[in-house]
C-alpha positions as CSV (number, residue, x, y, z in Angstrom):
1,X,0.0,0.0,0.0
2,X,1.4,3.3,-1.1
3,X,1.8,5.9,1.7
4,X,0.7,8.6,-0.8
5,X,-2.4,6.8,-2.1
6,X,-4.7,9.4,-0.7
7,X,-6.8,12.3,-2.1
8,X,-5.5,15.0,0.3
9,X,-3.2,17.9,-0.4
10,X,0.5,17.0,-0.4
11,X,1.1,18.9,2.9
12,X,-1.5,16.7,4.6
13,X,-0.3,13.4,3.2
14,X,0.9,10.7,5.7
15,X,4.6,10.1,6.0
16,X,6.2,6.6,6.0
17,X,6.6,6.9,9.8
18,X,2.8,7.6,10.1
19,X,2.0,4.5,8.0
20,X,4.4,2.4,10.1
21,X,2.7,3.6,13.3
22,X,-0.7,2.6,11.9
23,X,0.5,-0.8,11.0
24,X,2.3,-1.3,14.3
25,X,-0.9,-0.4,16.2
26,X,-3.0,-2.7,14.0
27,X,-5.3,0.1,13.0
28,X,-6.0,-1.7,9.7
29,X,-7.2,-5.0,11.3
30,X,-11.0,-5.2,11.4
31,X,-13.4,-7.9,12.4
32,X,-14.8,-10.9,10.6
33,X,-18.1,-9.2,10.0
34,X,-18.6,-6.3,7.6
35,X,-21.7,-4.1,7.0
36,X,-22.8,-3.0,3.5
37,X,-21.8,0.6,4.1
38,X,-18.4,-0.3,5.4
39,X,-17.5,-2.5,2.4
40,X,-16.0,0.4,0.5
41,X,-13.4,0.9,3.2
42,X,-12.3,-2.8,3.2
43,X,-9.1,-3.4,1.3
44,X,-8.9,-7.3,1.5
45,X,-9.9,-10.3,3.6
46,X,-7.4,-12.4,5.4
47,X,-7.3,-16.2,5.4
48,X,-8.6,-16.3,9.0
49,X,-11.6,-14.2,8.0
50,X,-10.5,-10.8,9.4
51,X,-11.2,-7.8,7.2
52,X,-8.3,-5.5,6.3
53,X,-9.1,-1.8,6.3
54,X,-7.7,0.5,3.6
55,X,-5.4,2.9,5.4
56,X,-5.5,5.4,2.5
57,X,-9.2,5.9,3.0
58,X,-8.7,6.0,6.7
59,X,-6.3,8.9,6.4
60,X,-8.6,10.7,4.0
61,X,-11.5,10.6,6.5
62,X,-9.1,11.5,9.4
63,X,-8.0,14.7,7.6
64,X,-11.7,15.5,6.7
65,X,-12.7,15.2,10.3
66,X,-9.7,17.4,11.4
67,X,-10.7,20.1,8.9
68,X,-14.2,20.1,10.3
69,X,-13.1,20.3,13.9
70,X,-10.4,23.0,13.2
71,X,-13.0,25.6,12.0
72,X,-15.3,25.1,15.0
73,X,-15.0,26.7,18.4
74,X,-13.5,24.5,21.0
75,X,-16.4,24.8,23.4
76,X,-18.8,23.5,20.7
77,X,-17.1,20.1,20.4
78,X,-18.5,17.2,22.4
79,X,-16.6,13.9,22.7
80,X,-18.4,10.8,24.1
81,X,-17.3,7.3,25.0
82,X,-18.8,4.3,26.8
83,X,-16.0,1.7,27.4
84,X,-13.0,1.8,29.7
85,X,-10.5,1.4,26.8
86,X,-11.9,4.6,25.1
87,X,-11.8,6.7,28.2
88,X,-8.2,7.8,28.1
89,X,-8.1,8.5,24.3
90,X,-11.4,10.5,24.6
91,X,-10.2,12.6,27.5
92,X,-6.8,13.3,25.9
93,X,-8.5,14.2,22.6
94,X,-10.7,16.7,24.5
95,X,-7.7,18.1,26.3
96,X,-5.7,18.9,23.2
97,X,-8.4,20.0,20.7
98,X,-10.7,21.5,23.3
99,X,-14.3,20.6,24.0
100,X,-16.2,18.6,26.5
101,X,-16.7,14.9,27.2
102,X,-19.1,12.8,29.1
103,X,-16.4,11.9,31.7
104,X,-17.9,8.5,32.6
105,X,-21.3,7.8,31.1
106,X,-23.5,9.7,28.7
107,X,-26.7,11.0,30.4
108,X,-29.7,10.2,28.3
109,X,-31.5,13.4,27.3
110,X,-28.4,15.5,27.5
111,X,-28.9,16.8,24.0
112,X,-32.7,16.6,23.6
113,X,-33.4,18.3,27.0
114,X,-30.9,21.1,26.3
115,X,-28.3,20.1,29.0
116,X,-25.6,20.3,26.3
117,X,-25.7,22.2,23.1
118,X,-22.6,21.3,21.1
119,X,-22.1,21.8,17.3
120,X,-20.5,18.5,16.6
121,X,-20.3,15.1,18.3
122,X,-17.2,12.9,18.2
123,X,-17.8,9.3,19.4
124,X,-15.3,6.5,19.9
125,X,-17.7,3.8,18.8
126,X,-21.2,4.4,17.2
127,X,-22.4,1.0,18.5
128,X,-21.8,1.6,22.2
129,X,-22.5,5.3,21.9
130,X,-25.7,4.9,20.0
131,X,-27.8,6.9,22.5
132,X,-25.7,10.0,22.0
133,X,-25.6,9.4,18.2
134,X,-29.4,9.1,18.1
135,X,-30.0,12.2,20.1
136,X,-27.5,14.2,18.0
137,X,-29.6,13.2,14.9
138,X,-32.7,14.6,16.6
139,X,-30.9,17.9,17.3
140,X,-29.5,18.1,13.7
141,X,-25.9,17.7,15.0
142,X,-23.2,16.2,12.7
143,X,-21.5,13.1,14.0
144,X,-17.8,12.1,13.6
145,X,-17.2,8.5,14.6
146,X,-14.4,5.9,14.6
147,X,-16.0,2.9,13.0
148,X,-14.9,-0.7,12.6
149,X,-16.0,-3.0,9.8
150,X,-19.0,-4.4,11.8
151,X,-20.3,-1.0,12.9
152,X,-23.5,0.6,11.6
153,X,-23.1,4.0,9.9
154,X,-26.7,5.1,10.8
155,X,-26.8,8.8,11.7
156,X,-23.0,9.0,11.2
157,X,-21.8,11.8,8.9
158,X,-18.1,11.3,8.9
159,X,-16.9,7.8,9.5
160,X,-13.2,7.2,10.2
161,X,-12.6,3.5,9.4
162,X,-10.1,1.9,11.9
163,X,-9.8,-0.7,14.6
164,X,-11.7,1.0,17.4
165,X,-11.6,-2.1,19.6
166,X,-7.9,-2.0,20.5
167,X,-6.5,0.3,23.1
168,X,-3.4,1.1,21.1
169,X,-5.1,1.6,17.7
170,X,-7.8,3.8,19.1
171,X,-5.3,5.8,21.1
172,X,-3.1,6.3,18.0
173,X,-6.1,7.4,15.9
174,X,-7.0,10.1,18.5
175,X,-3.3,11.2,18.6
176,X,-3.3,11.6,14.8
177,X,-6.6,13.5,14.9
178,X,-5.3,15.8,17.7
179,X,-2.1,16.5,15.8
180,X,-4.0,17.2,12.5
181,X,-6.4,19.6,14.2
182,X,-3.5,21.5,16.0
183,X,-1.6,21.8,12.7
184,X,-4.7,23.1,10.8
185,X,-5.3,25.7,13.5
186,X,-1.7,26.8,13.3
187,X,-0.7,25.8,16.8
188,X,1.7,23.2,15.6
189,X,4.2,23.4,12.7
190,X,4.4,20.8,10.0
191,X,8.2,20.9,10.0
192,X,8.5,19.7,13.6
193,X,7.4,16.6,15.3
194,X,4.8,16.8,18.1
195,X,6.5,16.4,21.5
196,X,3.5,14.5,22.8
197,X,4.0,10.7,22.5
198,X,1.2,8.5,21.3
199,X,1.6,6.5,24.5
200,X,-0.1,9.3,26.4
201,X,-3.4,8.3,24.6
202,X,-3.1,4.6,25.3
203,X,-5.4,3.0,27.9
204,X,-3.5,1.0,30.6
205,X,-5.1,-1.1,33.2
206,X,-3.1,-0.2,36.3
207,X,-4.8,-2.8,38.5
208,X,-4.1,-5.5,36.0
209,X,-0.5,-4.4,35.8
210,X,-0.2,-4.5,39.6
211,X,-1.7,-8.0,39.7
212,X,0.7,-9.2,37.0
213,X,3.6,-7.7,39.0
214,X,2.5,-9.4,42.2
215,X,2.1,-12.8,40.3
216,X,5.6,-12.4,38.9
217,X,7.0,-11.6,42.3
218,X,5.3,-14.7,43.8
219,X,6.6,-16.9,41.1
220,X,10.1,-15.6,41.6
221,X,9.8,-16.3,45.3
222,X,8.7,-19.9,44.6
223,X,11.5,-20.5,42.2
224,X,14.0,-19.1,44.8
225,X,12.7,-21.3,47.6
226,X,12.7,-24.3,45.3
227,X,16.3,-23.7,44.3
228,X,17.3,-23.3,48.0
229,X,15.7,-26.6,48.9
230,X,17.5,-28.3,46.0
231,X,20.8,-26.9,47.2
232,X,20.2,-28.0,50.7
233,X,19.2,-31.5,49.5
234,X,22.4,-31.7,47.5
235,X,24.5,-30.7,50.5
236,X,22.8,-33.3,52.7
237,X,23.3,-35.9,50.0
238,X,26.9,-35.1,49.6
239,X,27.6,-35.2,53.4
240,X,25.8,-38.5,53.8
241,X,27.6,-40.2,50.9
242,X,31.1,-38.9,51.1
243,X,32.3,-42.1,52.9
244,X,30.7,-44.2,50.2
245,X,32.5,-42.2,47.5
246,X,35.7,-42.6,49.4
247,X,35.3,-46.4,49.5
248,X,34.5,-46.5,45.9
249,X,37.6,-44.6,45.1
250,X,39.9,-46.8,47.1
251,X,40.4,-49.1,44.1
252,X,41.7,-46.2,42.1
253,X,44.0,-45.1,45.0
254,X,45.4,-48.6,45.5
255,X,46.7,-48.5,42.0
256,X,49.4,-46.2,43.1
257,X,52.3,-48.2,44.7
258,X,54.2,-46.6,47.6
259,X,57.0,-49.1,47.8
260,X,58.8,-47.9,44.6
261,X,59.4,-44.3,45.6
262,X,62.8,-45.2,47.2
263,X,64.1,-46.8,44.0
264,X,63.7,-43.4,42.3
265,X,66.4,-41.8,44.4
266,X,69.8,-41.7,42.6
267,X,72.5,-44.0,43.8
268,X,75.0,-41.2,44.4
269,X,73.1,-40.2,47.5
270,X,74.0,-43.5,49.1
271,X,72.1,-45.9,51.2
272,X,69.3,-44.4,53.4
273,X,70.4,-46.6,56.3
274,X,74.0,-45.1,56.2
275,X,72.9,-41.5,56.3
276,X,70.5,-42.2,59.1
277,X,73.5,-43.6,61.2
278,X,75.6,-40.6,60.4
279,X,72.8,-38.3,61.7
280,X,72.6,-40.3,64.9
281,X,76.4,-40.2,65.5
282,X,76.5,-36.4,64.9
283,X,73.6,-35.9,67.3
284,X,75.3,-38.0,70.0
285,X,78.5,-35.9,69.7
286,X,76.7,-32.7,69.8
287,X,74.7,-33.9,72.9
288,X,78.0,-35.0,74.7
289,X,79.8,-31.7,74.1
290,X,76.8,-29.7,75.3
291,X,76.5,-31.8,78.5
292,X,80.3,-31.3,79.3
293,X,80.0,-27.6,78.9
294,X,77.1,-27.5,81.2
295,X,79.0,-29.6,83.8
296,X,82.2,-27.6,83.6
297,X,80.2,-24.4,84.0
298,X,78.4,-25.7,87.0
299,X,81.6,-26.9,88.8
300,X,83.6,-23.8,88.2
301,X,81.0,-21.4,89.5
302,X,81.0,-20.4,93.2
303,X,77.9,-20.8,95.2
304,X,75.9,-17.8,96.2
305,X,76.4,-16.7,99.8
306,X,73.7,-14.7,101.4
307,X,74.3,-12.3,104.4
308,X,72.2,-14.5,106.7
309,X,74.6,-17.4,106.4
310,X,76.9,-15.8,109.0
């Protein structure tokens, strides 16, 4: 698929990096079902039955929606959502392009009873936000919606075909829409990249991540305890069987003969018995001389006389 296969001005065409982000976030992967009005946005069908959305048409509708939102006042834009995965993308979209959102749940009668009077409605999914879409039709309010292949386009004026069921794909589409609106308003230059990362628009389940972290920590503790028990068992086994290993190795030790070490001594050194006799004779001479000296010294010395002997 060509990155420039769109019907938008050259300045608004997607770059190769934009197409790579769309593919990485799986924005082109639809569902197995497709409605009649969504068939024109389908590029192909995979072997497993999933529909592939044409990213060129996705970008065209994205730029069309951005051009509509850029000329409206920020207070006249209303963004609605109904699922937990669409909460963060919708809030971030309202933060950067302006407008209001339903915060948690759309209140029935908010448009028909005059509680809210926006100029345009942006919904994350026309199937789950059908109450808001139906009321906007009664109030002659245009609707911009992120639609999947199975979604109904009833009362939808501008459909942006994409994968609106994934947290990353929906967050990336809201990031592209926010960047396009800011660039069309003149608040962001086309020559510089937006310093806001797409990750800021992604939904993340903090509680699920905490549970995964706790499970990983428990598994590590179990592995550590298991390794410690194995190490202790190995030490106990080695301490109990060291004597058996020693007996088993006696056969190998007995192969070494200790009676032939004397034969390796050169003959020049003489007989071991002769040098032992010499050592004994020298020791006897030294002991006799030492005893004579002690006896001579003891006889020649005068006894000590104390003053009390008188």
